[in-house]
MIVOLO-802755 format. One record per residue (C-alpha): residue number from 1; residue in one letter; x, y negated, z. Coordinates in Angstrom, 3 decimals. Each point is the difference from the previous one (the first is absolute). Layout:
  pos  code        c1        c2        c3
  NUM     A         X         Y         Z
...
END
This chain:
  pos  code        c1        c2        c3
    1     M   -39.026    18.850    43.537
    2     F     2.769     1.983    -1.459
    3     T     2.047     3.089     0.450
    4     K     2.634     2.198    -1.583
    5     K    -0.329     3.174    -2.015
    6     A    -3.687    -0.518    -0.850
    7     V    -1.225     0.568     3.543
    8     S    -2.902    -2.350     0.581
    9     P     0.219    -1.843     3.316
   10     A    -3.589    -1.342    -0.132
   11     L    -0.603     0.367     3.730
   12     V     1.992     1.997     2.494
   13     I    -2.901     2.387     0.370
   14     L    -0.060     0.444    -3.773
   15     I     3.678     0.881    -0.042
   16     L    -0.557     2.717     2.547
   17     S    -3.335     1.467    -0.953
   18     V     0.417     0.130    -3.766
   19     I     3.691     0.764    -0.125
   20     A    -0.774     3.464    -1.338
   21     L    -1.312    -1.594    -3.179
   22     L     2.964    -2.287    -0.476
   23     I     3.075     2.167     0.432
   24     S     0.566     3.379    -1.598
   25     C     3.000     2.205    -0.675
   26     S     0.982     1.661    -3.235
   27     G     0.173     3.745    -0.483
   28     E    -2.122     2.815    -1.315
   29     R    -2.909    -1.413     1.997
   30     E    -0.516    -3.362     1.599
   31     R     0.490     0.908     3.620
   32     A     0.885    -2.161     2.946
   33     V     3.520     0.218     1.325
   34     R     0.278    -1.840     3.287
   35     K     3.433    -1.507    -0.452
   36     S    -0.963    -3.619    -0.581
   37     T     0.011    -3.038     2.253
   38     L    -1.923    -3.191    -0.700
   39     I     1.185    -3.203     1.718
   40     V    -2.710    -2.624     0.398
   41     G     0.947    -3.548     0.922
   42     E    -2.333    -1.539     2.588
   43     M    -0.032    -3.528     1.414
   44     S    -1.970     0.661     3.182
   45     N     0.435     2.480     2.811
   46     Y    -2.700     2.337     1.301
   47     E    -1.444    -1.006     3.360
   48     G    -0.910     3.625     0.643
   49     L    -1.176     3.114    -1.829
   50     N    -2.277     1.556     2.620
   51     P    -3.486    -0.080    -1.607
   52     M    -1.636    -0.273     3.400
   53     S     1.584    -3.359     0.768
   54     T     1.412    -1.816    -3.020
   55     T    -2.088    -2.594    -1.841
   56     D     2.693    -0.660    -2.595
   57     A    -1.317     0.638    -3.543
   58     H     3.606     0.278    -1.143
   59     A     0.483     2.863     2.465
   60     R    -3.225     1.681    -1.138
   61     D     1.523     0.581    -3.428
   62     I     2.600     2.126     1.778
   63     Y    -1.995     1.898     2.602
   64     E    -2.596     1.034    -2.579
   65     Q     2.802     2.006    -1.605
   66     L     0.552     1.731     3.350
   67     F    -3.572     0.509     1.177
   68     L    -2.712     0.807    -2.536
   69     C    -3.643    -1.098     0.056
   70     L    -3.084     2.050    -0.798
   71     L    -0.278    -1.675    -3.411
   72     D     2.080    -2.333    -2.142
   73     E    -1.682    -3.255    -0.958
   74     N     0.135    -0.903    -3.689
   75     D     0.948    -3.411    -1.329
   76     D    -3.655    -0.931    -0.536
   77     F    -0.555     0.178     3.790
   78     M    -3.195     1.956    -0.689
   79     T     1.012     3.556    -0.882
   80     F     2.243     2.559     1.669
   81     E     2.235     2.923    -0.817
   82     P     0.516     3.173     2.077
   83     R     2.854     0.118     2.468
   84     L    -0.361     1.806     3.344
   85     A    -3.647     0.478    -0.935
   86     T    -0.826     1.669    -3.308
   87     T    -3.699    -0.913    -0.134
   88     Y    -2.563    -2.106     1.864
   89     Q    -3.801    -0.027    -0.060
   90     F    -2.752    -2.033     1.664
   91     S    -3.158     1.399     1.519
   92     K    -3.255    -1.135    -1.613
   93     D    -0.476    -2.759     2.568
   94     R     3.692    -0.982    -0.256
   95     A     0.322     0.265     3.771
   96     K     2.481     2.880    -0.311
   97     L     3.146     0.182    -2.109
   98     T     1.613     3.422    -0.371
   99     F     3.656     0.427    -0.974
  100     R     1.487     3.272    -1.163
  101     L     3.676    -0.018     0.991
  102     R     2.942     1.182    -2.055
  103     E     1.406     3.372     1.012
  104     G     3.687     0.861     0.003
  105     V     1.124    -3.352     1.421
  106     Y     2.546     0.017     2.821
  107     W     1.507    -2.613     2.254
  108     S     3.739    -0.395    -0.405
  109     D     0.535     1.944     3.237
  110     G    -1.760     3.045    -1.509
  111     V    -3.394    -0.364     1.743
  112     E    -2.961     0.476    -2.348
  113     F    -2.221    -2.987    -0.755
  114     T    -3.636     0.653     1.012
  115     A    -3.259    -1.733     0.892
  116     R     1.309    -0.444     3.539
  117     D     2.388    -2.647    -1.321
  118     I    -2.952    -1.928    -1.461
  119     L    -1.974     0.200     3.239
  120     E     2.864    -1.022     2.273
  121     T     1.035    -2.843    -2.280
  122     F    -3.567    -1.336     0.042
  123     R    -0.089     0.173     3.792
  124     V     3.157    -2.051     0.438
  125     Q    -1.103    -2.474    -2.680
  126     K    -3.305    -0.613     1.796
  127     D     1.506    -0.237     3.491
  128     P     0.583    -3.671     0.978
  129     E     2.903     1.137     2.184
  130     T     1.932     0.888    -3.148
  131     G    -0.169    -3.558    -1.290
  132     W    -0.179     1.043    -3.656
  133     S    -0.550    -3.103    -2.155
  134     G    -2.456     1.815    -2.288
  135     R    -2.364     1.098     2.774
  136     H    -2.762    -2.255    -1.370
  137     L    -0.035     2.104    -3.179
  138     K    -1.392     2.914     1.983
  139     E    -2.750    -2.069     1.633
  140     H    -2.830     1.757    -1.843
  141     I     1.471     3.501     0.324
  142     D    -1.368     1.585     3.169
  143     S     1.848     3.299    -0.127
  144     V     1.938     2.540    -2.032
  145     E    -1.236     3.595     0.062
  146     V     2.239     2.965    -0.797
  147     L    -1.909     2.717    -1.869
  148     D     3.006     2.236    -0.647
  149     P     3.783    -0.437    -0.264
  150     H    -0.347    -1.695    -3.377
  151     T    -3.369    -1.792     0.164
  152     V    -0.950    -3.137     1.937
  153     V    -3.143    -2.131     0.096
  154     Y    -0.008    -3.742     0.718
  155     H    -3.214    -1.165     1.715
  156     F    -1.026    -3.607    -0.739
  157     N    -2.410    -2.220     1.899
  158     K    -0.543    -2.251    -3.020
  159     V    -0.197     0.327    -3.772
  160     Y     2.185    -2.576    -1.788
  161     P     2.188    -0.270    -3.136
  162     Y     3.369     0.676     1.656
  163     Q    -0.648     3.296     1.742
  164     V     2.526     2.036    -1.984
  165     M     2.574    -2.776     0.250
  166     D    -0.375    -0.291     3.778
  167     A     0.112     3.752     0.505
  168     R     3.251     0.374    -1.976
  169     D     1.672    -3.100     1.422
  170     G     2.963     0.678     2.224
  171     P     2.552     2.796    -0.492
  172     I    -0.598     3.360     1.668
  173     M     2.297     0.668     2.960
  174     P     1.147     3.372     1.431
  175     A    -2.471     1.216     2.618
  176     H     2.567     2.247     1.679
  177     I     2.039    -3.113     0.806
  178     I    -2.491    -2.785     0.659
  179     A    -2.412     2.070     2.118
  180     D     2.481     0.191     2.872
  181     I     1.115    -3.633     0.003
  182     P    -1.855    -2.671     2.020
  183     R    -1.906    -2.246    -2.377
  184     E     1.707    -3.158     1.234
  185     E     3.415     1.485    -0.777
  186     L    -0.705     1.162    -3.561
  187     G     0.728    -3.329    -1.659
  188     G     3.383    -0.249     1.664
  189     M     1.244     3.388    -1.123
  190     P     2.879    -0.090    -2.513
  191     V    -1.337     1.131    -3.351
  192     E     2.891     2.457    -0.281
  193     R    -1.618     2.140     2.715
  194     F    -3.017     0.815    -2.176
  195     P     0.067     2.848    -2.537
  196     V    -1.394    -1.068    -3.377
  197     T    -2.093     1.369    -2.883
  198     G     1.138    -2.450    -2.667
  199     P     2.608     0.451    -2.734
  200     F     2.686    -1.735     2.048
  201     M     1.263    -0.011     3.565
  202     I     2.355    -2.358     1.814
  203     D     3.642     0.965    -0.279
  204     E     1.583    -3.128     1.489
  205     W    -1.255    -3.366     1.168
  206     D     2.513    -2.708     0.846
  207     R    -2.367    -2.806     1.033
  208     G     0.585    -3.136    -2.001
  209     Q     2.531     1.697    -2.282
  210     K    -1.457     2.962    -1.843
  211     L    -2.680     2.663     0.058
  212     V     0.771     3.375    -1.563
  213     L    -2.769     2.418    -0.967
  214     K     0.709     3.572    -1.025
  215     A    -2.138     2.558    -1.794
  216     N    -2.329     1.968     2.263
  217     P     0.724     3.698    -0.701
  218     K    -3.450     0.935     1.355
  219     Y    -1.927    -2.275    -2.349
  220     Y    -2.840     1.894    -1.658
  221     E     0.441    -1.201    -3.614
  222     E     2.565     2.089    -1.839
  223     D     3.039    -1.882    -1.364
  224     I    -1.068    -3.272     1.621
  225     P     1.634    -2.294     0.905
  226     R     2.656     0.165    -2.704
  227     L     2.398    -2.178     1.959
  228     E     2.085     1.321     2.842
  229     R     0.227    -3.403     1.653
  230     V    -1.355    -3.522    -0.214
  231     I     2.058    -2.678     1.724
  232     F    -1.652    -3.305     0.860
  233     K     2.837    -2.475     0.385
  234     I    -0.937    -3.119     1.970
  235     I     1.505    -3.136    -1.576
  236     P    -1.826    -3.050     1.398
  237     D     1.612    -2.490    -2.390
  238     Q    -1.630     0.010    -3.436
  239     V     3.082    -1.284    -1.816
  240     T     2.130     2.753     1.508
  241     L    -2.638     2.601    -0.830
  242     V    -0.127    -1.030    -3.661
  243     T     3.796    -0.013    -0.151
  244     Q     0.192     3.534     1.403
  245     L    -2.512     1.239    -2.536
  246     R     1.884    -1.577    -2.892
  247     H     3.191     1.673     1.262
  248     G    -1.662     3.400     0.345
  249     E     0.074     0.107     3.816
  250     V    -3.791     0.459     0.095
  251     D    -2.114     1.713    -2.667
  252     C    -3.146    -2.107     0.193
  253     M    -1.796    -2.751     1.832
  254     E    -3.368    -1.710    -0.163
  255     A    -1.036    -3.650    -0.066
  256     V     2.884    -1.200    -2.152
  257     P     0.419    -3.803     0.116
  258     E    -1.589    -1.319    -3.161
  259     D     2.944    -2.281    -0.727
  260     Q     2.269     3.067    -0.185
  261     I    -2.044     2.163    -2.356
  262     D     1.119    -1.486    -3.321
  263     N     3.652     0.105     1.105
  264     I    -0.318     3.652     0.964
  265     I    -1.614     0.898    -3.321
  266     R     2.808    -1.798    -1.863
  267     D     3.024     1.048     2.075
  268     N    -0.989     3.424     1.359
  269     P    -1.407     2.142    -2.825
  270     E     0.355     3.092     2.200
  271     L    -2.704    -1.409     2.269
  272     K    -3.676     0.165    -0.932
  273     V    -2.424    -2.690     1.030
  274     Y    -3.631     1.003     0.565
  275     D    -2.260    -3.010    -0.344
  276     F    -3.604     0.516     1.101
  277     L    -2.674    -1.754     2.000
  278     G     0.259     0.519     3.739
  279     R    -2.657     0.051     2.679
  280     G     0.923    -3.311     1.582
  281     Y    -0.640    -3.600    -0.958
  282     N     0.914    -3.475     1.202
  283     Y    -2.778    -2.420     0.825
  284     I    -0.862    -3.124     1.974
  285     G    -2.563     0.467     2.741
  286     W    -1.842    -3.265     0.604
  287     N    -1.270    -0.390     3.564
  288     G    -3.716    -0.571    -0.523
  289     A    -0.417    -0.993     3.661
  290     L     2.022    -3.168    -0.644
  291     E    -1.050    -2.978    -2.096
  292     P    -0.031    -0.367    -2.913
  293     F     0.561     3.698    -0.806
  294     G    -3.562     0.906     0.951
  295     S    -1.065    -1.608    -3.281
  296     V    -0.247     2.319    -3.009
  297     P     0.703    -2.846    -2.505
  298     V     3.149    -0.937     1.946
  299     R     1.295     3.570    -0.044
  300     R    -0.847     0.300    -3.694
  301     A     1.805    -3.265    -0.727
  302     L     3.111     1.161     1.840
  303     T     0.047     3.213    -2.004
  304     M    -0.393    -1.900    -3.270
  305     A     2.877    -2.290     1.025
  306     I     2.462     2.899     0.334
  307     D     1.909     1.014    -3.125
  308     R     0.026     3.740     0.618
  309     K     1.622     0.816    -3.354
  310     K     2.906    -2.257     0.898
  311     I     0.363     1.835     3.316
  312     I    -0.011     3.369    -1.782
  313     D     2.544    -1.162    -2.572
  314     N     2.360    -1.751     2.400
  315     A    -0.352     1.542     3.473
  316     K    -0.742     3.543    -1.229
  317     Y     1.977    -0.194    -3.282
  318     G    -3.041     1.228    -1.898
  319     Y    -0.285     3.229     2.015
  320     A    -3.512    -0.645     1.302
  321     E    -3.561    -0.516    -1.164
  322     E    -2.670    -2.362     1.199
  323     C    -2.480     1.336     2.556
  324     V    -3.678    -0.781    -0.390
  325     S    -1.278     1.460     3.283
  326     P     1.193     1.736     3.181
  327     F    -0.577     3.328    -1.783
  328     I     2.958     1.210    -2.048
  329     P    -0.570     1.967    -3.237
  330     L     0.760     3.304     1.773
  331     I    -3.115    -0.368     2.193
  332     W    -3.408     1.193    -1.179
  333     A    -1.570    -3.310     1.085
  334     Y     2.161    -2.002    -2.411
  335     N    -2.067    -1.934    -2.560
  336     P     1.900    -0.455    -3.289
  337     D    -2.620    -2.459    -1.273
  338     I     0.953    -2.791     2.436
  339     D     1.792    -2.864    -1.731
  340     P     2.642    -1.860     2.037
  341     L    -0.594    -3.650     0.730
  342     P     2.003    -2.039    -2.520
  343     Y     2.915    -2.234     0.875
  344     D    -1.748    -3.360    -0.464
  345     P     1.328    -2.895     2.134
  346     E    -2.452    -2.455    -1.561
  347     R    -3.019     2.083     0.946
  348     A     1.536     0.561     3.441
  349     T     0.241    -3.777     0.440
  350     E    -3.646    -0.388    -1.010
  351     L    -1.138     2.622     2.501
  352     L     1.938    -1.668     2.807
  353     R    -1.386    -3.402    -0.989
  354     E    -3.510     1.440     0.280
  355     E     0.924     1.063     3.529
  356     G     1.092    -3.538     0.847
  357     F     3.746     0.269    -0.532
  358     E     1.560    -2.871    -1.974
  359     D     3.196    -2.018     0.036
  360     T    -1.573    -3.072     1.570
  361     D     3.257    -1.749     0.980
  362     G     2.009     0.762    -3.130
  363     D     2.786     1.907     1.764
  364     G    -0.313     3.023    -2.300
  365     F    -1.748     2.215     2.579
  366     L    -3.683     0.831     0.295
  367     D    -1.745    -1.120     3.161
  368     R    -3.448     0.000     1.549
  369     G    -1.203    -2.079     2.911
  370     G     3.435    -1.513     0.401
  371     E     1.740     3.380     0.365
  372     R     2.411     1.376    -2.577
  373     F    -0.889     3.386    -1.472
  374     E     2.997     2.043     1.172
  375     F     0.524     3.304     1.771
  376     E     2.648     2.552     0.981
  377     L     0.669     3.405    -1.546
  378     L     1.311     2.825     2.161
  379     T     1.811     3.103    -1.241
  380     N     2.222     2.709     1.437
  381     H     3.708    -0.519     0.562
  382     G     2.326     1.815    -2.351
  383     S    -2.102    -0.050    -3.178
  384     Q     1.800    -2.285    -2.450
  385     V    -2.642     0.609    -2.657
  386     R    -2.798    -1.238     2.256
  387     A     2.093    -2.973     1.075
  388     D     0.567    -0.868    -3.658
  389     I    -3.707     0.372    -0.711
  390     Q    -0.794    -2.377     2.837
  391     V     2.248    -2.659    -1.512
  392     M    -1.465     0.481    -3.467
END
């Protein structure tokens, strides 16, 4: 990832939510002056930004800057920071979870944010007529009780580790709008019709071309956001997107092609590359329901026959690290003491021989019971890196 003027692109949501920490203006005091525009180059369009209907994670990065949640989830996926709620507390039996709501928050149309917004949002989330994709997250929440305009209690029918996470999941919507709309119509409403509580609001949306966010003048945090506008420019061709960034037509992008990074560092000193581990990984999923992949020794042998360092060096140009489990280092369940299986073709051959695979006819391919050991690999269209990995 890279950007201009020392603005980290990390993720789109990072650009928007932490922008106050990244851009400041000179003067007697460091105060925000909303005269800046950030242009973000994006490869994919947004299928929709209505939180009640979209299942697009890419879109979620945007609508969470429009509609706030009760709490912000930290990177460890275990702890939370205040947002629309300032505090939360469990009852002794953990069957009740009480949130104290932030005062002085207003929707962008001037209506005050209150506990009624929490209650009405919960009702539409739980209603199957709404069709909200996260409805299962509220399965163990029976009801939400309003104690006063700034206090709500979530009532659970089960004690389990993810109670806070499930209660805070899903952005809070404006009760004075959603209460009067039939549940089955909520998901189809244009997002522009909803007032927002977040730092940004939609200024312009030319589907498939660009999305323009502007600063929400009603946002409760003083001097935030420090940008007047953020323009998401849709450029579906990666080569064109990189070219526009190098020519200054966009300020930042994410997921830079690895084969372009060294050239950018050499030829574009005004651009800054941020190299860090992401949350995704490439892997091969063996179908254990098919022979011979149900065999642990066979799967181990296949792993030991793959030169993962060569893949990292050649397909990823060194901008990757080897995974040792489905848990990435950012996750609490990650075990740093696991050693990766070595690249060892000889041991892989021995393991397969123990499973009955040998080159019995001398044609250079292993076989068992008269059948050659061969199989097909499937990957998504459009990913050159994965196609290259398949060949390797």
